[in-house]
C-alpha positions in Angstrom: -5.3 11.0 -3.5 -2.1 9.8 -2.6 -1.4 6.8 0.1 -1.3 8.6 3.1 -1.4 6.5 6.6 -0.6 2.8 7.9 -0.9 0.5 4.9 0.3 -3.7 4.6 3.6 -3.6 3.7 4.4 -4.3 0.4 7.3 -5.5 1.1 6.6 -7.9 3.2 9.0 -7.1 5.7 6.6 -6.0 8.5 2.9 -5.8 9.4 2.7 -2.4 8.4 4.2 1.0 7.0 3.7 4.2 6.8 2.8 6.0 3.8 3.5 9.4 3.4 2.0 11.3 0.3 2.4 8.3 -1.6 5.9 7.5 -0.6 6.9 4.4 1.9 8.5 5.7 4.6 10.7 4.1 7.2 8.0 4.0 9.8 6.8 0.4 10.5 4.5 -0.9 12.9 4.7 -5.1 14.0 1.9 -6.4 16.9 1.5 -2.5 17.5 5.0 -1.5 18.0 6.3 1.0 16.0 9.8 1.4 14.8 12.2 2.0 12.2 13.4 0.3 9.3 14.2 2.0 5.4 12.4 0.6 2.4 14.4 -1.7 0.4 15.8 -0.1 -2.6 13.8 -2.2 -4.6 10.1 -2.3 -6.2 7.4 -3.1 -4.1 6.7 -6.8 -4.3 2.6 -6.6 -2.7 0.2 -4.5 -4.2 -0.2 -1.7 -1.3 -3.5 -2.2 0.8 -4.9 0.2 3.2 -4.8 -1.2 6.9 -8.5 -1.8 8.2 -8.8 -0.2 12.2 -12.0 -0.5 14.2 -10.7 3.1 14.6 -13.1 5.8 13.5 -10.6 7.9 12.7 -10.1 8.0 8.8 -8.1 9.9 6.2 -9.7 13.4 6.5 -8.9 13.2 10.3 -4.7 12.6 10.2 -2.9 15.8 11.1 0.4 16.3 9.4 3.0 18.1 11.0 3.1 21.1 8.4 -1.2 21.8 8.7 -0.1 24.9 9.7 2.3 25.8 6.9 -0.5 24.8 4.4 -3.4 27.0 6.5 -5.0 23.5 7.6 -4.9 24.2 11.2 -7.6 26.1 13.1 -6.1 28.6 15.2 -8.8 28.6 17.5 -8.5 24.9 18.6 -7.3 25.5 21.8 -10.2 27.9 22.3 -12.7 25.0 21.8 -11.0 22.4 23.6 -11.7 24.8 26.9 -15.2 25.3 25.8 -15.8 21.9 25.7 -14.0 20.9 28.5 -13.7 23.9 30.9 -10.6 24.2 33.1 -9.2 22.0 35.9 -8.8 23.3 39.3 -5.5 21.5 40.7 -5.8 20.0 44.1 -3.1 22.7 45.0 -4.8 25.8 44.1 -6.7 26.0 47.3 -3.4 26.0 48.5 -1.9 29.4 46.9 -2.0 32.4 48.8 -0.7 30.4 51.8 2.0 31.1 53.4 
């Protein structure tokens, strides 16, 4: 599997760097603040190490912008959300229809 997600920055410039499909991107993170810094043109000086997180989100939980194009998205996701959470009545709903 190609590297996907946050990894310790192997260039040593930032705490973490986002990898997409095995390639370093310009998205970096320091002290949980994201910014952009293109990867240097030279090879990384450190081995690629996955960033440990306390989150339950793993590589299988990552969603990509092109999931729908690849057919990986669930077209019923919105319906499932409404089935789970229902709808919320706005505080303004009781005022509807009043002049």
